[in-house]
N, C-alpha and C positions, 0 to 999 in steps of 0.2 A: 723444281716446279712448285708453284705456290700451294701450300697446304690448305689454304682457305677455299679453294675452288672446288666445285662439285664435278663429278664425272659427267660426261655429256650424256651417258645413258640415263642418268637420274635427273635430267634437267626439266622433265615434263612437269614436275611439281612446281618448278620455279616459274613456268610460263603463266600459270594461273595468277601467281603473285604479280607478275609483270603486267598482265593485262588489266589488273586493278589500279595500276599507277595512272596518275593524271598526265598521260603522255601528250594529250592535245594542248595542254597548257604550255605557254612559252617558258622555256628553260633559260634563265639568265646566266650566261657564261662570262666571267670576268674577261676584260680585254687582255690579249696575249700578244707578246712580241715574238715574231717568227724568226727563228735562226736557221742558218744553212747547216745541213748535215755534212760534216767533214769526213774526208777519207783519211784513214790512218797513214802515217808516214810510210813510204814505200820501203819494203825490206827485200833483201835477196832471198832466193829459195833456200840457200844453205843456212842463212841466219834464222829464217822462219822454222826450218826443220830442227835446228839446234835448240831453239827456244821450246818448241813443242816437245821434243824428247826430254828436255830438262824438266818440264812440268810433269811429264808422265813418270819418268824413272827417278828424278831427283827433286821431289817436291820439298824436301827438307833442306836442300842445298848443303850437303855434307862437307863440301870443300870450302865453305866460307871462312872457316877457322884458319885456313892456310894462307889466306890473302895477306900480303904485306909482311910476311914472316921470313926470317933468314933461313938458309938451307938447313942448318942444324936444328933450328926450332921446328921447321917443317918435318924433319925426320923424327924428332921426339913426339910431335903431335900425331904423326902417322902410326908410330908404335903404340901410342896411347889409344888411338882409334881402334886398332885391331886387338890390342891387349888392354882392356880397361883397368886390369889390376895395376898397371904401371901408372895410372892416373891417380887412384886413391891410395895405393900402397905406400908411397913416400910420406903421406900424411897420417898413416895409421898410428894409433896410440894405445896405451895400456887400458884406458877406460873403455875404448871401443872393443878391445880384446875380451874384457870381462863380460860385456853384453853378448858378444858373439859366441863365447864358450857356453854360456847359459843356454842361449837359443839353439846352438848346435847340438848340445847333449839332449835337449828337450826333443828336438825333431828326430834325433837318432833313436830315442825310445819309441817313436812312432814308425820310423823308417824300417827298423829291423824286422818287426813282425809283419808290417805291410809288404816289405820286399819279398819275404817268404810266401805270403798269401797270394800276392799278385803273380808271382812265378807259377804257382799252382793254377791260377786262373788261366794263364797262357799255356797250360799243359807242359810246363818246363820243370826240370828238377828245382827244388826249393832253393838250392845254393845259388842258382843263376840270379834269383832276386837279390840276394846279398851282394853278389858280384856287381850287379847293376846299380847298387846303392853306394858303390865305392869309387870306381874310376870315373863315371860320368860327372858326379858333383865336383871332383877335382878339376876336370877339364872346363866345366862351366864357370868355376870360380875365377879362372884365368881369362876366359873369353867373354863371359856374360856381362851385361850391363845392369842387371837388376840386383838391388841390395837385399831383396826379400824372397826371391824365388828359391824354393827348396826342390832340388832335382832328385828324380828317382823313378821307378816304375809307377805307372798309373793304371787304374782299373779299366778304363775304356780301351786304351791301346792294347792292354793285355787281353781283354776279351775279344777284340777284333782279330788280333794275331792268332789267338788260340782257335777261334771258330773258323777262320779262313784256311789255316794250315791243316786243321784236323779233317776238313772235308776231303782232302786228297791223301793225307798221310796219317797213320795211326801212331800217336806218341808211345803207345804201349808195345806195338809190334815192331816198329822201326824207330826206336828212340834216337839213334845216331843221325839218320837222315832228317828226322824232325828237327833235331838240334841244329843241324847244318842249315836247314831252310830258315830257321828262326834268326840265326846269326847273319845269314845272307840278306834276308828281309830287313834287318836292322841296318846293314850297310847301305842298301838301296834307299831306305828311308832317310838316312843321314846325307847321302849324295843329293837326294831330291831337295831336302830342306836347305842344305848349304847352297845349292844352285839357285834356289829362289831368292835367297839373300844376296848372293853374289851378283845375280843378274837383276836384282831389285824388282822381282816379279811377285812381291808379296800380296798384291791385290788378288791373285788367284785364290788365295786362302779365303778371301772375303765371300766366295760363293757359298761357303758354309755359314749361312746367316744365323743370327741368334735364335730365331724360331726353330730352324732346323736342328740346332744343337740342343735346344730345350727338349724337343721331342725325342731326339736320338738318345740323349743321356737318360731321360726318363725311362724309355723302353729298355735301354741297356741295363739300367739299374735293376729293373724288375727281373730281366733275364739272368743277370749275374746272381741276384739273390735266390732265384729258383734253382739255379745250378748248385748252390750251396746246400740244398736239401740233402744231397748225397752225403755230405760230411756231417750235417746236423742230425740226420736220422740214421746214420750208419748203414746206408744202402750200399751193397757191393756192386751189384749189376745195375748200372745206371746208364741212361741214354747219353750218347755223345752229341746229339743234336741240340741246337740252341733255342728252338722255338718254344713258345708257351705250351702248345698242345702236346708235343712229344715229352716234355719234362713232366707235366702233370700226369700223362698216361703212364710214364715210367714210375712215378711215385705210387700210384694206386696198384700198378701191376706187381710191384715188388714190396707191397706194404708189410708182408710177413717178415721181410728182413729188417724192417725198421722197428720191429718189436724188441730187437737187441740194442736199441739206441742207448747210448751211454747216459749215465746219471749226471754228467757235467754240463748239461744244457743251461743251467742256471747261471753259469759263469758269465759275467758281463764283459763286453768288449769295449766298454766306454774308455777304459784305459788299457790299450792293447798290450803294452809290455807287462803290466801288472797281471793281466789276464793270462798271458803266456806263462809267466813264472808260476802263478798260483796253480794253473791247470796242470803244468808239467810236474809240479810237486805232488799234486793229488794222484796223478797217474802213477808216478814212481812209488809213492808210499803204499798205495792200495793195489799195485800190480794190475791196473785196470786194462792194460793191453792184453792180458790173458782172458779178459771177459768181454771181448769184442770191440774194445775201443781202438780205433786205428790211429797210429801215431806217425810222425814224420820219419822216424828212423835215422839211419846213419847219414850224416852230412860231412862232406869232405872238408878237412881243415886246410888252411893255407891261402895264399894269394890267388888272384885270378889266373888261371892257366891261359896261355895264348890260344887263340882260336883262328888265326889267320889261315892255317892249313885246312880248316873245316868249312871255309867259304865255298859255296856251291855255284859254279859258273857254267856248268855244262849239264846236259841231260834234260829230261822232259819237264822238270819242275822249276826251271829257271823263270818261266813266265809267272808262275804262282808266287815265287819269291819277289819278283819285281812288283806285281800287283799288290801283294800284301804290304810290301815296303812303302809304296806310294800312299795307299789308303791310311795305314797307321801313321805314316809320316805327316800327312795333312792333319789328321785328327790330333796327334800329339802336339804338332806345331801350333794349331789353333788354340788348344787348351793352354799351352805354355805361355804364349804371347798374351792371351786374354788375362791369365792369372798375373803375369808380370805387370801389365798396365794397370790392372785393378789396384794392386798394392803400391805401385809407383804414384798413382793419383792420390792415395791416402797420405803419402809422405811428401807430396808436391814436388816430385822430380819426374823426369821423362826418360823413357827407354827407347832406343832405336830399334824399330821392328825388324829392319833388314840385318842389323848386327845380331839381334837375337836369333834370327833364322840361321845365320852362319854359325853362331855359337852352339845352338842345339843340334844342327847338322853335323858339325865337326865332332861334337860330343858323342853322337850316335855312331859316326864313322870310326872313331877311336874305340868305342865300346864294343863294336862288332868284332874287333880284333883281339879282344881280351875277355871273351865269354860273357858279354852283356847283351841284353836285348833292348828294345826301344824304350827310351826314357825321355822325360820332359819335366816341366814344372808341375808339381802336384798342388792342387788347390788346398787340400786338407793339411799337408805338411807346410805349405807356404803360410797358411793362416796361423798355424801354430808358431811358425818362425817369426811372423810379424808380431803376434801377441806376446811372444817371449822376449821381444825387445832387440831383435837382430839389427845390426847397424850396417854391416857389409857382407859380401859373399864369403867371408871367412867362416861364417856359420856352416856353410856347405863343407868346408875343409875339416871343421871340427866333427861334423856328422860323419864324413868319410873316415876320419881317424877312429871314431867309435866303432864303425862297422869293421874297420881293419882289425882292431883288437878282438872283436867278436869272432871274426873269421880265423884268426890265428890261435886263440886260446879258449874260446867259449863254445865252439861247435858241438862238442859232446853233450852239452846241457840241453840241446834241442831234441835229443833222441826220443825223449818221452813226451814231447809236446803233441797233444791230440790234434787230429785234423779238424775236429769240429770247432776248435777255438779259432783256427785260421778262417773257417767259413763264417764264423760270427764276426771276426774282424772285417772281412770283406763286406758283409751285409751292412755293418755299421758304417763303413766308409762310403758305400755307394748309395745308401738310402737317401742321403742328403742331396743327391743329384736330381731327384724328382722335384721339380719346381712348379708347385701348384699355383702360386701367385703369379709367376711369370706367364703360365698358360692362360690363366684368367685375364691377365692384362692384354695378351695377344688377341683374345676374343673381343675385348672391349675396344681395342684400337684398330686392328686390321684383320678382317676375316680371312684374307688370303694367307697372311702370316700364320694364323691359327690353323688353317688347313695344312700348311707345310709342316707345322709342329705335330699335329695329330697323325699325319701320314707317316712321318718318321717314327712316331711312337708305336703305332700299330703295325707298321712295316717290320720294325725290329722285333716286335712281340710275336707276330704270327707268321712272318715269312723268313727273314734272316737279317743279320746285322747289315750285310752289304746291300741287300735289296731295300731295306728301310732307309738307309742313307741315300741310295741312288734315287728313290722316289721323292724324298724330301728335297734333294738338290734339284731334281727335275722340276718340281713345282716352283721352287725359288727362281729358277732360270725362266720358267714360263711366266712368272709374275713380271720379271724384268722385260721379257719380250712384249707382254701386254702393254706395259708403260711405254716402251719404245715404238711399237707399231700402232698403238691407239692412244695417242697423247691427249691431254686435256685441251679443249677449246672452250672458252667461257665468254659470255656476253657481258660487256662492260657499260657502265653508265656513270654520269657525272655526279659527284657529291656537290650538292647545292652550295654556292658561295666559294667554291674552291676550283682549282684546275686539276683536281685528282679524278681519275677514272678507276672504278673498282667493280668487282663482280656483282651484277644485279641480284644474283641469288644469295649473296652473302650480306650485302649492305642494303637494307630495306629503304633507306632514304636516297639511294642512288637513282638517278632519272635518265631516261633515254634522251638522246638528242634527236630531234625531228630531222628526217631525211638521211640520217646516219645509221649505219650498222657497224658497231665497234666490237671487234673480236680480239680476245687475247689468246695467243698460242703459247702454251706452257711447256715447250719441249724443243730441243734441236730438230731441224727439218732435214731428214736423211732419206735415202732411197727406201728405207723400211716403212716410212709413214707418209711420204710425199703424196702418193695417190689418195690415201685415206683423207689427208687434210684437205686436198683439193675438193674431194666429193663432200666432206663434211661442211666446208665453208659454203659450197653451192647449196647445200640443204639449209644452212642458216639463212641464206639470202631468200630462198623460196619461202621459208617459214615467216620471215620478216615481211615479205610482200603480201602473204596471205593475212598476216595480222593487220597490216595497214588497210587492206581491202575490207577486212571484217569490221574494224573499228571506224571505217569511213573517214579516215584521217586524210586531210587535204595534202599533208606533207609526204609526198611519195618518196620512196627510197631512191637516193641519188648517189650515195657514196658508201663504200665499205672501207673501213679503217682497220688494218691489222696491227695490233701492238706486238712488236717483236722483242720487247725488253727481256723476255724469258727464253728467247731463242738464242742459245749460246753458240750455235754452230749450224752450218748449212753445207750441203754438198751439191754437186752438179745436178743430181736428180731433184733436189729441193728447189734449186734455181729454175730448172725447167718447169716444175710444177707451178711456181709463182708466175712465171711468164705465161704459161698456158692459161692460168686462172685470170690473169690480166686480160688476155685476148677474149676469153669467154665473157667476162663482165663488160668489156668494151662493146661487144656485139649486142649486149642488152642495155646499152646506154647507161652503164654504171661505172663509176670511177673506183679504182682500187689504189689505195695509198698505204704506204708503210710508215709506221711510227717507231721511233727509238730503236733502230737497228744497232746491235753492238758492233764493235770494231771488226771482228772477223767476218761477220755477215756483210757489212757494207763494203769491205775490201773485196770479197768474192763477187758481189754484185757488180762492182766497177770493173773487175777483170773480165767478166762475162759480157755477153751482148744483152743482158737483161736491162741495163740502163737505157738502151735504145727504146725499149717498150715503156719503161716507167718514167724516165726523164727525172731531172733533179727536182722538178716541181711536185713530184709525188712522193718525196721522201721528207719526213719531218722528224725533228728531234724528240717531240713528245706528242701524245695523243691530243692534248689541248691545242697545240700549235697546228696539228693536222685538221682539227675541227674548225679552228679559226681561219686557217688558210683556205680550206675548201668552201667555207661559208662565204668568204669574201668573193670567191670566184662565182659562186651561185648568184650572188647579188649583182655581179657585173654582167651576167648573162641577160639578154633581153627577154 
């Protein structure tokens, strides 16, 4: 739909402008040659369906590379399609390895403390965060198409999983069941993500619009930061609820406990690994754990233990695991693809969204079987990876190798790491999710987008993570429904000296054509809006007749021209509405003509009985031809 047009509800201010135009003056329209509107070549139903499905599910035409290739070449291309590492692997060089080793070690220094911290955010044992930073990056490096995406646990998915599961299961009282549900939710998240990619249904993720994500992430960042007050202030008895009010009440209620807060609050989390090392040394040297400083404690050494036997497929909490998996799957998928596309655009290459969905989904499915929870591409780690000069997905392999060495040999070193430093790392990581500039831009550009953003923000802050997300998605869908059910209709006028017809409210030099009412419909005509459009056009006709009577113009209204150039599709309800409108205007001695119908519209009009009412003489290729054609008919009348 044209961005230059005004909504019909706001057109009252334009009418004053139009009434001041010299409409009684003769408008000189250049001579126009009239062309016949052609019907598209006839196609069979199967051919039409095939083309339509191809446009919906295969807009990128993934099979074009196989055309004209030999069998073995097709086989090789197929393997490269599903395993991108086979595409760039044979061309890998030592110079690329040097860059990837540097970037891999750099993101490992961030991934290790963040992995431990985010597992804590999801109410999982810290070691699960390290497990999730080992296997998933290896899987993604084989299946993923992004060169810069650094894979691992992320704050938002960790927060959502932790809050949803904790509503039903206490991780302290029933840790085994909680762990089972976390792994099962991860499996369902992976199945859902891979299914979207396999069935090429990625457009479902688009319902999480940018305004929704801005508000959701901003609210989540504040909730996550507030939850870390427990670790920062050393409070033992802290609320398990995620809302703003319960957290603040818990802080003030247990403020006497916070007097025992540790002296390490000054340690900066700007460099997470350095902060972890320094704080651990301080706690160890001064025996701070004996003075109220809470530490991580014992972490199990070794590789990821298998968790296939822990997957939970029966019992009363299966529905909770499915719901948690789908919601965290959508959120992590949206974040991962958005991050991947961002850095791909910076390096001028493309990633396949559907392949990324399958890669992330299979990564989570595999992870759920080896003690990992939901992972995706992290913006903070990917930014570090990009700035460190990563060249390929080998940086993820290097990072996973560093995590492996840590799990095998360095776990005892984390025994004295204070919880407060993990809280500081989380706050530092999530505080950048609050996008003030983006919110201000939404207010400036689109008030409904701003409303969706604010609804997500305050919904997360004062209700719950799920309710905030649901409200924002609901508002976004409501916005889509408003556009579908109440589309733009604009009044068009001629630009003097040209054959162009533009919005009278937009172009001040556009002029009305005497005896004509020219309307532009800027939406497909479906059952959802056909009745509205019929009523709105009749209102335009009434207002035009009143204007003519008020200005005492001798050129009475004779013809209504509908510009259908923006009507990309029409259904049977739309055709019936046009036919009924034609009959109604005929009874009022007014002509209704259609200008510039696109191929699909004209094809359906010819298939229906609508052409019996319109006739070929009432179809024109352009608005200028419609005006010229009808004007000649008016002159021919006695």
